Structure formats: C-alpha cells, structure tokens
C-alpha positions in Angstrom: -100.6 21.3 272.0 -98.7 19.7 274.9 -95.7 17.4 273.2 -96.4 14.9 276.0 -100.0 14.5 274.6 -100.6 11.8 272.1 -101.4 13.0 268.8 -105.6 13.4 268.4 -106.8 10.8 266.2 -109.0 11.7 263.2 -112.1 9.8 263.7 -113.5 10.2 260.0 -112.4 6.6 258.0 -110.6 6.7 254.7 -113.3 7.6 251.7 -113.1 5.5 248.4 -111.5 8.3 247.1 -108.5 8.9 249.4 -107.8 5.4 249.3 -107.7 5.0 245.4 -105.4 8.0 245.6 -103.5 6.0 247.9 -103.0 3.1 245.7 -101.8 5.4 243.2 -99.3 7.1 245.7 -98.0 4.2 247.7 -95.3 6.5 249.0 -98.3 8.4 251.1 -98.8 4.9 252.9 -96.1 5.9 255.0 -97.4 9.3 256.2 -98.2 10.0 259.8 -101.5 11.6 258.9 -102.2 8.3 257.4 -101.7 6.2 260.8 -104.7 8.5 262.5 -107.1 7.7 260.1 -109.4 5.0 261.0 -109.8 2.0 258.5 -112.5 2.7 255.4 -116.4 1.8 256.2 -117.6 -1.2 254.0 -120.9 -1.4 252.3 -121.1 -5.1 252.3 -120.3 -7.5 255.5 -117.5 -9.7 254.1 -114.8 -12.1 256.2 -111.8 -12.2 255.4 -111.8 -15.3 253.2 -114.2 -13.5 251.2 -111.4 -10.9 249.9 -108.7 -12.2 247.5 -105.6 -11.4 249.7 -102.4 -12.7 250.2 -101.6 -15.4 252.6 -99.9 -13.2 254.8 -102.5 -10.8 255.4 -105.0 -13.4 256.0 -103.0 -14.8 258.6 -102.7 -11.1 260.0 -106.3 -10.4 259.9 -107.2 -14.2 261.3 -104.9 -13.3 264.4 -106.5 -9.9 264.9 -110.0 -11.3 264.9 -109.3 -14.0 267.1 -107.7 -12.0 269.4 -110.6 -9.1 269.2 -113.5 -11.7 269.0 -114.9 -10.6 265.4 -115.5 -12.2 262.2 -117.0 -9.6 260.2 -114.5 -7.3 258.3 -116.7 -4.1 259.3 -115.0 -4.3 262.3 -111.8 -3.1 261.3 -113.2 0.6 261.1 -112.7 0.7 264.7 -109.3 0.6 263.9 -106.8 3.2 262.8 -104.1 2.7 260.0 -101.4 2.7 262.6 -103.0 -0.2 264.7 -103.2 -2.3 262.0 -99.4 -1.5 260.7 -98.4 -2.1 264.2 -99.4 -5.9 263.8 -96.4 -8.6 263.4 -95.7 -9.2 260.1 -98.2 -6.5 258.6 -96.6 -3.7 256.6 -97.0 -1.5 253.9 -97.4 -4.1 250.9 -99.5 -5.9 253.3 -101.8 -2.5 254.1 -102.0 -2.0 250.1 -103.0 -5.4 249.5 -106.2 -5.1 252.1 -107.1 -1.4 250.3 -107.3 -2.7 246.8 -108.9 -5.8 247.8 -111.8 -3.8 249.5 -111.9 -0.6 247.2 -114.9 -2.0 245.5 -117.1 -2.4 248.9 -115.7 0.8 250.7 -118.2 3.1 251.7 -118.4 6.8 251.1 -120.5 8.5 253.7 -120.9 11.6 251.5 -122.0 9.8 248.6 -122.6 6.2 249.0 -125.1 6.0 251.6 -127.5 8.8 249.7 -126.9 6.7 246.4 -127.6 3.6 248.6 -130.6 4.9 250.1 -131.9 6.3 246.7 -131.6 3.3 245.0 -134.1 1.5 247.3 -136.4 4.0 245.5 -135.2 3.8 242.1 -135.6 0.7 240.1 -132.4 -1.2 239.7 -130.1 -0.8 236.6 -131.6 -3.4 233.4 -128.2 -3.4 232.0 -126.8 -5.0 235.2 -129.8 -7.3 235.3 -129.6 -8.2 231.7 -125.5 -9.1 232.0 -126.2 -11.1 235.0 -128.8 -12.8 233.5 -126.3 -13.8 230.8 -123.8 -14.6 232.9 -126.1 -17.0 235.0 -127.3 -18.7 231.5 -123.5 -20.1 231.1 -122.9 -23.6 231.7 -119.8 -23.0 233.2 -121.3 -20.8 235.7 -122.5 -23.7 237.8 -118.9 -25.0 238.1 -116.8 -22.0 238.9 -117.2 -21.0 243.0 -116.1 -17.7 244.2 -113.5 -19.4 246.6 -111.6 -20.8 243.1 -108.2 -19.7 244.0 -107.5 -18.7 240.1 -110.9 -16.5 240.2 -110.8 -15.2 244.0 -110.0 -11.8 242.6 -112.7 -11.1 239.8 -115.3 -13.5 241.0 -114.9 -12.3 244.9 -115.3 -8.6 244.0 -119.0 -9.7 242.1 -119.5 -12.0 245.4 -119.6 -8.7 247.2 -121.5 -6.6 245.3 -124.6 -9.2 245.0 -124.2 -9.3 249.0 -124.6 -5.6 249.2 -127.2 -5.4 246.7 -129.7 -7.6 248.6 -131.2 -7.7 252.4 -130.6 -11.6 251.8 -128.3 -13.4 254.1 -124.9 -13.0 252.8 -123.6 -15.6 250.0 -120.5 -18.0 251.4 -117.3 -17.6 249.5 -118.1 -21.2 248.3 -121.2 -20.1 246.2 -121.0 -20.5 242.9 -121.2 -18.1 240.0 -124.2 -19.2 239.0 -125.5 -18.2 242.5 -124.2 -15.0 242.4 -125.6 -14.4 239.2 -129.0 -15.1 240.3 -128.9 -13.2 243.6 -127.8 -10.1 241.0 -130.9 -10.6 238.8 -133.0 -10.6 241.9 -131.7 -7.6 243.7 -133.5 -5.0 245.6 -131.0 -2.6 244.8 -127.8 -1.6 242.9 -125.5 -1.7 246.0 -122.6 -0.6 243.6 -122.4 1.5 240.4 -124.2 -0.2 237.3 -120.4 0.8 235.9 -118.7 -1.0 238.6 -120.9 -4.2 238.4 -120.4 -4.4 235.1 -117.1 -4.1 234.8 -116.7 -6.9 237.9 -118.9 -9.1 235.2 -116.7 -8.6 232.3 -113.4 -9.3 234.3 -114.8 -12.7 235.5 -116.2 -13.4 232.1 -112.4 -12.5 230.4 -110.7 -14.7 233.0 -112.9 -17.2 232.4 -112.4 -17.1 228.4 -109.0 -17.0 229.1 -108.7 -19.9 231.4 -110.9 -22.0 228.5 -108.2 -21.4 225.8 -105.3 -22.9 228.1 -104.0 -26.2 226.9 -104.6 -29.2 229.6 -101.0 -28.8 230.8 -101.2 -24.9 231.6 -104.3 -25.2 233.4 -103.4 -28.2 235.7 -100.0 -26.0 236.4 -101.9 -22.7 237.0 -104.3 -24.8 239.6 -101.5 -26.5 241.3 -99.4 -23.3 241.5 -101.9 -21.4 243.6 -101.4 -23.9 246.4 -98.0 -25.0 246.1 -94.8 -23.0 244.7 -91.2 -23.9 244.1 -89.8 -27.1 244.2 -92.9 -28.7 245.9 -94.8 -27.5 242.5 -92.3 -29.6 240.4 -92.8 -32.4 242.7 -96.8 -32.3 242.9 -96.8 -32.2 238.6 -94.2 -35.0 238.5 -96.1 -37.5 240.8 -99.8 -36.5 239.7 -98.3 -37.0 235.9 -99.6 -33.6 234.9 -96.1 -33.0 233.0 -97.5 -35.0 230.5 -95.1 -37.8 231.5 -97.3 -40.1 233.0 -98.1 -40.9 236.9 -95.4 -41.5 239.2 -94.8 -43.7 242.1 -93.9 -41.9 245.5 -90.4 -43.9 245.4 -89.8 -42.7 241.8 -90.6 -38.9 242.9 -88.1 -39.1 245.8 -85.3 -40.6 244.3 -85.7 -37.7 241.6 -85.7 -35.0 244.2 -83.4 -36.5 246.9 -86.2 -36.9 249.5 -88.2 -39.4 251.4 -91.3 -41.2 250.1 -93.0 -40.0 253.2 -92.0 -36.5 252.7 -93.7 -36.6 248.8 -96.6 -38.6 250.6 -97.2 -35.2 252.6 -97.0 -32.8 250.1 -99.1 -34.3 247.6 -101.5 -35.3 250.0 -101.9 -31.6 251.4 -102.5 -30.6 247.6 -105.2 -33.2 247.2 -107.0 -32.2 250.3 -107.0 -28.7 249.6 -107.8 -29.4 245.8 -110.8 -31.3 247.2 -112.0 -28.6 249.4 -112.1 -25.6 246.8 -113.4 -27.8 243.7 -111.3 -25.5 241.0 -112.4 -24.9 238.0 -110.8 -26.5 235.2 -112.6 -26.1 231.5 -109.6 -27.8 229.6 -110.0 -30.8 231.7 -113.4 -31.3 231.0 -113.0 -30.4 227.4 -110.1 -33.3 227.0 -112.4 -35.7 228.8 -115.4 -35.1 226.2 -113.1 -35.3 223.3 -111.7 -38.5 224.5 -115.2 -39.8 225.1 -116.1 -38.8 221.7 -113.0 -41.4 219.9 -113.9 -44.5 221.7 -113.0 -47.2 221.6 -109.4 -46.5 220.5 -105.7 -47.1 221.4 -103.8 -45.0 224.4 -101.2 -43.8 221.9 -103.8 -43.1 219.3 -105.8 -40.7 221.5 -102.7 -39.1 222.9 -101.8 -38.3 219.2 -105.3 -37.1 218.7 -105.2 -35.1 221.8 -101.9 -33.6 221.1 -102.9 -32.8 217.2 -106.5 -31.4 218.2 -104.3 -28.7 220.4 -105.7 -29.6 223.6 -102.5 -30.5 225.0 -98.7 -28.9 223.8 -97.2 -32.6 223.8 -98.1 -35.9 224.1 -99.8 -36.1 227.5 -100.0 -39.7 229.1 -103.6 -40.9 229.9 -103.2 -41.8 232.9 -102.3 -38.4 234.3 -105.7 -37.2 233.1 -107.5 -40.0 234.8 -105.5 -38.8 237.6 -106.7 -35.6 237.4 -110.6 -36.3 237.0 -110.4 -38.1 240.2 -109.1 -35.3 242.0 -111.3 -32.8 240.6 -114.0 -35.0 240.9 -115.4 -35.2 237.3 -116.4 -38.5 236.3 -114.8 -40.2 233.4 -117.0 -42.2 230.9 -114.1 -44.5 229.8 -111.4 -47.0 231.3 -108.1 -48.1 230.1 -108.0 -51.8 229.7 -104.6 -53.5 228.7 -104.5 -56.5 226.7 -101.6 -58.5 225.5 -99.7 -55.4 226.3 -101.6 -53.1 224.3 -103.9 -50.6 226.3 -107.2 -49.5 225.3 -109.4 -47.2 225.8 -112.8 -48.2 225.7 -116.1 -46.8 227.6 -117.4 -49.1 230.8 -120.3 -50.9 228.3 -117.3 -52.1 226.3 -115.0 -53.6 229.0 -113.0 -56.3 227.4 -113.1 -55.3 224.0 -110.0 -56.5 223.0 -110.8 -59.8 223.8 -113.8 -59.7 222.3 -112.0 -58.7 219.2 -109.2 -61.1 219.4 -112.1 -64.2 220.1 -114.1 -63.5 216.9 -110.9 -63.2 215.1 -109.8 -66.6 216.1 -113.3 -68.0 215.9 -113.3 -66.8 212.2 -109.7 -68.2 211.1 -110.5 -71.2 213.0 -113.7 -71.9 210.9 -113.0 -70.5 207.2 -108.5 -70.7 207.5 -108.0 -66.6 207.5 -109.6 -63.4 208.1 -110.2 -59.7 206.9 -110.0 -56.6 209.1 -113.2 -55.4 207.3 -115.3 -58.1 208.0 -114.3 -58.5 211.8 -115.1 -55.5 212.4 -118.8 -56.4 210.8 -118.5 -59.3 213.0 -117.8 -57.8 216.3 -120.4 -55.1 215.6 -123.0 -58.3 215.4 -121.5 -59.9 218.2 -120.9 -56.9 220.6 -123.3 -54.1 219.4 -120.1 -52.2 219.3 -118.4 -50.3 216.3 -114.7 -50.3 216.0 -112.6 -48.6 213.6 -110.3 -50.8 211.4 -107.2 -48.8 212.8 -108.1 -50.1 216.0 -108.8 -53.7 215.1 -105.4 -54.2 213.9 -103.5 -52.8 216.8 -105.4 -55.6 218.8 -104.5 -58.0 216.2 -101.0 -56.8 216.2 -100.6 -57.1 220.1 -100.8 -61.5 219.3 -97.8 -63.0 219.0 -99.3 -65.7 217.1 -100.4 -63.1 214.3 -99.3 -63.5 210.5 -100.2 -60.8 207.7 -100.9 -61.8 204.6 -100.8 -58.8 202.4 -99.4 -55.6 202.8 -101.9 -53.4 203.1 -102.7 -55.4 206.5 -106.2 -56.3 205.7 -106.0 -60.5 205.7 -104.3 -62.4 208.4 -104.4 -65.9 210.1 -103.3 -67.1 213.6 -100.5 -69.5 213.6 -101.2 -71.0 216.8 -104.8 -72.2 216.2 -105.0 -76.3 216.8 -107.1 -76.2 214.1 -107.6 -74.5 210.8 -110.0 -75.9 208.1 -108.4 -73.7 205.1 -105.5 -75.8 206.0 -107.0 -79.1 205.8 -108.7 -78.1 202.4 -105.0 -77.4 200.9 -103.6 -80.8 202.2 -106.5 -82.5 200.7 -105.9 -80.9 197.4 -101.8 -81.1 197.5 -102.6 -84.9 198.4 -103.8 -85.6 194.9 -101.9 -82.8 193.2 -98.4 -81.8 194.8 -97.8 -79.1 192.2 -100.8 -77.3 191.3 -101.8 -73.7 190.0 -103.3 -71.0 192.3 -106.4 -70.7 190.7 -106.9 -74.2 191.2 -106.4 -73.8 194.9 -108.7 -70.7 194.7 -111.7 -72.5 192.9 -111.6 -75.0 195.7 -112.1 -72.3 198.2 -114.7 -70.6 196.7 -116.7 -73.9 196.4 -115.9 -75.0 200.1 -119.1 -75.8 201.5 -117.9 -74.7 205.2 -115.7 -71.8 204.2 -115.8 -68.4 203.3 -117.9 -68.9 199.8 -115.9 -66.8 198.1 -112.2 -67.0 196.7 -109.1 -64.5 198.4 -107.0 -62.7 196.0 -104.0 -64.8 194.5 -101.4 -63.0 196.6 -102.9 -63.9 199.8 -103.7 -67.6 198.7 -100.0 -67.6 197.9 -98.7 -66.3 201.5 -101.2 -68.5 203.1 -100.1 -71.6 201.7 -96.4 -70.6 201.9 -96.8 -69.9 205.6 -99.5 -71.6 207.0 -99.0 -75.0 204.6 -95.2 -74.9 204.7 -95.2 -74.8 201.0 -92.8 -73.5 198.2 -94.2 -70.8 196.1 -92.8 -71.0 192.2 -94.5 -68.2 190.7 -98.0 -68.6 190.2 -98.0 -72.2 191.2 -97.9 -73.8 195.1 -95.4 -77.1 195.7 -96.1 -79.1 198.7 -92.4 -80.0 200.4 -93.8 -82.9 201.2 -96.9 -84.3 199.6 -99.5 -85.5 202.5 -100.7 -89.1 202.2 -104.0 -89.6 200.9 -104.9 -91.9 203.7 -104.2 -89.0 206.8 -106.1 -86.1 204.7 -108.8 -87.9 202.6 -112.2 -89.1 204.3 -113.7 -92.4 203.4 -115.6 -91.4 200.8 -113.3 -88.7 199.3 -111.2 -91.6 199.0 -113.7 -93.6 197.2 -114.0 -90.5 194.8 -110.4 -90.6 194.5 -109.9 -94.5 193.5 -112.6 -94.4 190.8 -111.0 -91.6 189.0 -107.6 -92.8 189.3 -108.5 -96.4 188.2 -111.0 -95.0 185.7 -110.5 -91.6 185.0 -108.9 -89.0 184.6 -112.2 -88.3 183.8 -115.9 -89.2 184.3 -119.2 -87.9 183.0 -121.5 -87.8 186.1 -124.0 -90.6 185.3 -120.8 -93.0 185.2 -119.4 -91.7 187.9 -122.1 -92.0 190.4 -122.5 -95.6 189.3 -119.1 -96.5 190.0 -119.2 -94.6 193.6 -122.4 -96.4 194.4 -120.9 -99.5 193.5 -118.1 -99.0 195.8 -120.5 -98.3 198.7 -121.1 -94.3 198.5 -124.6 -93.5 199.6 -126.4 -91.3 196.7 -126.8 -88.3 198.9 -123.3 -88.0 199.8 -121.8 -88.5 196.2 -124.5 -85.7 195.2 -123.2 -82.9 197.9 -119.2 -83.6 197.2 -120.0 -83.6 193.5 -119.8 -79.6 194.0 -118.0 -78.9 197.2 -115.3 -81.8 197.4 -111.9 -79.7 197.1 -110.2 -82.4 195.2 -113.1 -82.3 192.6 -113.3 -80.2 189.4 -115.5 -79.7 187.1 -113.9 -79.9 183.2 -117.0 -79.3 181.3 -120.7 -80.0 181.4 -121.3 -83.3 183.2 -117.6 -84.2 183.3 -115.8 -84.2 186.8 -111.9 -85.5 187.6 -109.1 -84.9 190.0 -108.1 -81.2 190.5 -104.8 -80.5 189.2 -104.9 -83.6 186.7 -103.3 -83.5 183.5 -106.3 -83.5 180.6 -105.4 -84.6 177.0 -107.2 -82.2 174.0 -110.4 -84.4 173.6 -111.0 -86.0 176.7 -113.4 -83.5 177.7 -115.6 -83.8 175.0 -115.2 -87.9 174.5 -117.0 -88.4 178.4 -120.0 -86.6 177.5 -122.7 -89.0 175.8 -124.8 -88.5 172.9 -127.5 -86.2 173.8 -130.9 -88.1 173.8 -134.6 -86.2 173.6 -136.5 -86.9 176.8 -140.4 -86.6 177.1 -141.9 -83.4 178.6 -145.0 -82.8 178.0 -147.9 -80.4 180.0 -151.4 -79.9 180.0 -154.5 -79.7 181.5 -157.1 -82.1 182.5 -160.8 -82.2 181.9 -161.5 -80.7 185.5 -159.1 -78.0 184.6 -156.0 -79.0 186.5 -152.4 -78.7 185.1 -150.5 -81.7 185.0 -147.0 -82.4 183.7 -144.8 -85.4 182.7 -141.4 -85.8 182.5 -139.0 -88.7 181.6 -136.6 -89.2 184.1 -132.6 -89.6 183.6 -130.6 -91.0 186.3 -129.5 -87.4 187.6 -133.2 -86.6 188.3 -134.0 -89.9 190.1 -130.9 -89.0 192.0 -131.6 -85.6 193.2 -135.1 -85.6 193.3 -135.3 -82.8 190.9 -137.3 -82.4 187.4 -137.6 -79.7 184.9 -140.7 -77.6 184.5 -141.5 -76.5 181.1 -141.7 -73.0 180.6 -145.6 -72.7 179.1 -146.7 -74.3 182.7 -144.4 -72.4 185.4 -146.4 -70.1 185.8 -149.2 -71.6 186.5 -147.7 -74.1 189.1 -145.5 -72.1 191.2 -146.0 -73.0 195.0 -146.0 -75.5 197.3 -147.8 -78.7 197.2 -148.7 -82.0 199.4 -147.5 -84.8 197.5 -149.8 -87.8 197.2 -149.6 -91.4 195.3 -152.7 -92.8 193.2 -153.9 -94.6 196.5 -153.6 -91.2 198.8 -150.3 -91.8 200.8 -148.6 -88.6 201.1 -145.0 -88.8 200.2 -143.5 -85.6 200.9 -143.8 -81.9 199.8 -143.4 -80.8 195.9 -141.7 -77.3 195.5 -142.0 -75.6 192.1 -140.4 -72.6 191.3 -138.8 -71.2 188.2 -137.6 -73.8 185.7 -137.3 -77.0 188.2 -139.6 -78.8 190.6 -137.8 -80.6 193.5 -139.6 -82.7 196.3 -139.9 -85.9 194.5 -136.6 -88.0 196.1 -138.8 -89.5 199.2 -141.2 -90.8 196.3 -138.2 -92.1 194.4 -136.9 -93.9 196.9 -139.8 -95.7 198.0 -141.6 -96.7 195.1 -138.2 -97.1 192.9 -137.7 -95.6 188.9 -135.3 -96.2 186.4 -133.7 -93.8 183.7 -136.4 -93.5 180.9 -139.5 -94.1 182.9 -141.7 -91.2 183.4 -143.2 -89.3 186.1 -146.4 -87.4 186.1 -148.0 -85.0 188.2 -151.5 -83.7 188.5 -151.8 -80.5 190.3 -154.9 -79.6 192.3 -154.5 -75.7 192.4 -157.4 -75.1 195.1 -156.1 -77.9 197.6 -152.4 -77.4 197.0 -151.8 -81.1 196.5 -150.0 -82.8 193.6 -150.9 -86.8 192.5 -147.7 -88.3 191.5 -147.4 -91.8 189.6 -144.8 -93.3 187.8 -143.9 -96.0 184.9 -143.7 -96.6 181.3 -145.0 -94.0 178.6 -147.7 -96.4 178.1 -148.5 -97.1 181.7 -148.5 -93.4 182.7 -150.7 -92.6 179.6 -152.8 -95.2 180.0 -156.2 -92.5 180.2 -155.2 -90.4 177.6 -158.9 -89.5 177.2 -158.5 -87.5 180.2 -155.6 -85.5 179.4 -154.9 -82.8 176.7 -151.6 -81.9 175.9 -150.7 -78.0 175.4 -150.5 -76.9 172.3 -146.6 -76.9 170.5 
C-alpha cells in the first residue's frame, strides 16, 4: 500500500465484547487500530442526557450533535473512534466514560440482532416481569426520576433497557422509576438479556436502600455535591442550613467566606434552580418530616433532640434548615414554627397559636381559682382547643412567661404574679384579717370550702409557698404569719363584717340558730346567711351546728356549752283513706330558713320525685322535691304563709297527679280531721 494513501477504515463497528475488553485494558484505547474502528451501534435510541456521562463528555458530544445536526446517539456509529478523539477536550478518559455508559445497550450484530428478532416470537422472561412488578409497587418508585443526579447511572441503564424492550415512543430521562418499571412489566420483548435486566433492577434497588439509610446531613450533602463542588459546596450548605447550624443570611455567609452578598446569591440561586429542575429523591428528608409530624406539638429544642436521638440526624439539626430543604425539594410540611415570648414551638397548621392559647387558658385558670396545675391545664386546653398537649410542652410554654412562679419542686403548681386580680389572694387576705397568725390547715380548709375556687385544697407545701410568694407572708413551720394584717374594712364585704361583728361581740362561738338570729337582727338576708354559713372563708365549723371565726382560740368545753339540749320533734307519716301518703314534720328554725325538711325512712321510697306544691285553697306555691332522707322547696311557702319553730307542716301527696297539698299550723290545727289519717305503725 502506498504510504501516501490514508490508512483503510475498518467499516464494521465495535462489538460489545470488544468494548468490554477495551474497558478492562485501558491501554488499548490509544491503539491505532482502534482509531480506525467505527463507534458501536446501539440497540435503543438514546439522547446525550439519558446516559450517566461526565459534564465534559456531555459538552463535547453536545457540540458535535449541534454541528452535525443530530440528537440521537445512534448517529455516533457514523464516526470512527479517531474522529471522536479529535474532538476538543475529548481524550482517553472521556472515551472510556462514553463506552462504559453505552455498554448495556450496544447492539452486537452477530448475536443481539438474532436474539432481539427471536425475542419478538418468544415469551418475555417471567422473572424480569415479577422483579419489575415489585419495583413498581414500591412507594418510592413514583418519586425517583431517572434523571436524578444520584441515581442517573443505575436508573439510566434501566431506562435504556425499558426503551429497547418496546416499540412505543421512548421514555424521557425525567420519567419516574415507576413509569420505567411499568414499561418493563408491559414490554413486548426482552431488549436485553434477562440477567442484565435483573442486575440493573438490583443495582437500582441496592442504591435506593443505601440512600434511605443515610442521615439527613449526608443526604443533603450528597445531593448538593452533584451540582456544586469545592468551596461552592460549603457555601451552599452553610446558606441553606444543611450543616445543621441553621439557615444563614447572604451577608453572614459572605463574611464567613470573604465574598460579596451578590456572589453568594448567584451560587445559591443556581443551585435552587437545578434542584427544582431535577426534583432529587430525598427519602431521609421525607422520613424526618414524617417523624416531626408524629411528635407535634413540641418545642423546637425537644424535636431537634428527638431527631438526633432517633438517628435521623448525626447531630442537633436546626429545624429551619429542614423547612428550607422541604421548600426547595417541593415537599409539603404539615407543621409550622411559631414564636411565643421567645419560645419556638412546632405545631400543626390546625394548632396555630397554641402557645398563646395555653397561656390564655392558664391565666384565666389562675385568675379564677388563684393557682393552677399543669395536668389540669392540659385537660382545659384539650377542652378549649381540642388539642392534646404533653405536660413537658405546657411547662416550656409557661416558663417562657416571665411572670410565672412555680410553687413546688416538681413544677406542677404555678401562678402568675402580674395578674390584676387573684381570687385566692383575696381569700387568704380575708382569713388573715381575722387571724394574722394561722395554721396552714385552716387556710387549706377555707380554700376547700370556697364556692368560687377549686373545690379542693392544694397540698400543704403549695399553700405555704403561695402565701409566702403571692400574699407576702412569713412562714414559720406550718404557720402563716401576715407581715401586716389586712384591714377588715378593706377586704371583708358588708355581710362578712356583720358575721365578724356578731362573733366578736357575742362569740367566740355561737350555735347556728343563735348566730342566724343575731345576724338577722343586724340586717342580713336569710338566704345570704345560709350561703355564708358553709362558704365564708372567715368562718369555721367547730362542732355540730357550732360556728366561730377561723383561727379563733377556743377553750375546752366552749363547743359543748354552745350546743342546745336536744328536743324530740314530731315526725309522723301514714296513709289517708284514699290511699294517699302524708307526712307531718315539726319545724325548726333551720327548716323555716332553708325550706328543707327530713323525710322518715318508712315513707321515702313511696314519695320520691317532684311534685307541684299547692295550698289548701288550690294556689300554686312552687315545686317540692323529695329525694332520699330530705325534701326541699318549701321556702317560698314559708315566706308567704309564715311559720314559727314548733309549728307542724303537713304534706299530702297525690301520686297520680304529682301534686302535694301543704298546710302549716299547730299540732291541733293540722290534725283536726284525724279520722281521715292513719299513722304508720311504729
């Protein structure tokens, strides 16, 4: 051959076996014989972006495709390897990267063509179909795209195999893994050997399993590294808060890396655009968001510690970085971060304003009953806002309020120092106005009997601390001492002052009847006296029917001397000739005052219920209720018709009409028609 003639070109393209041998022996890539061989033929149409190529190879092939006017890589078989190596910036490493990327879809004329033609007549592999069905059933397969930078190498091969297994239009590189698996399930032929397809599926699933086990920091770093490297990588991670230290401003990042805010903005904006364009698969981020949603509501610090404790993060990862990542990756977050008095709370959107709601309910509770308890507050919040809140969360919310004061070491009881009105402070002031030095049990008894309060007495230590902190008292053991006794006229109401004056002038102890009579003489209303008797904080019951000022010094025998001798009163009952039950009770001053009488046991079960109360002339005077050992509702009748202690009230019950006839008078007046009544046997 003449030396002036160019070397002959070997027309036949490289086969898959030859490419495999070249990749195992990279030194052969520089041989002169290889330069004269044509580029391999591909079994499936593929674009440059379909293959896991380096950026340099993509740029080189892109320039070639633009200059030659083609987009399908099958046109590369028109070029020799030498012509490709003459491309600018395209060398041996670029050739090795290109050949390794197309290896799964190289068409071997001597074997693949016959195999593909035979596959059109033979059934497809059942094993491959089953593997593709399992891949399609995975929840993550719908989220992972074949163009994902982290999975392009594995998923891209599977995409090429799927496109070569059907005559349908080829799937785009942005197709989801579920779409690729669906194409494989419904394929008409096996475009590649079943072993090669199964290996491709296994590699994809193995890579996904690895990705799902990564902590959040590693996942975000790997995704970011696919778009930026070196110093730009550190800048992006720092700006978005993906190092775990929280989101930073452009100025803060620029000062750290000694560059302008504009340069930081350019780097981070390009990264945002690439992430939103490629929709990277981020399973650890989704798992972290779901974990947060299951632990709401909670404080930000508690959730960050919980994520670290559960292994989702490698360190304490700031939640604002997670929120920023979710926004960039287009993942919805079912929660929000809200600030309340310097406390950062994580709540669902339905519970927005939870911190304010907890404090509002707590302040309302303390204002009404004087102090509060965390467990009780949680129940109140559940009733008010229909949200279940953990006690630890409630404590953190309360501690964010500077006016909060804890009353015990367990952080259960509390009150607010800045409330304009505290009912319990008023109650304690009333007690101290009549007893400047008093035992804590007396104060607890007054709190338990308070009509407007809690209805029970807090623990002794809580009451002592409350009196010291809220009422500015000294505490000596179990005794509470007022530093300055409140003035009676400042803290006691008019009725309370009447009760106080009666007991100080005629006491210190009085029986109920005598106490009531003296209070009535000074202008107190009978109903007011009845309410005061058991609920007034300055009064204490020292014996049956004997009352005095709380904390009063009582000498031995004083209580017994106040109790009047017992007198046997008339209590009779029976049935009339018309089979109607009747009841006769001799009245005491207490019965006249309260309108309550005692029902004998022999007739209780017959008259239990509600009755319309009528007088002998048929007038309605209210409703009588009989239940258990008492009947009440006679107060309006006594006020209209009068009565004195010792009089007898008689009630005759019409069980069918639910009416009761009432009359009052002396024993002789009431039992004037004794032949109509029959007493019950005794």
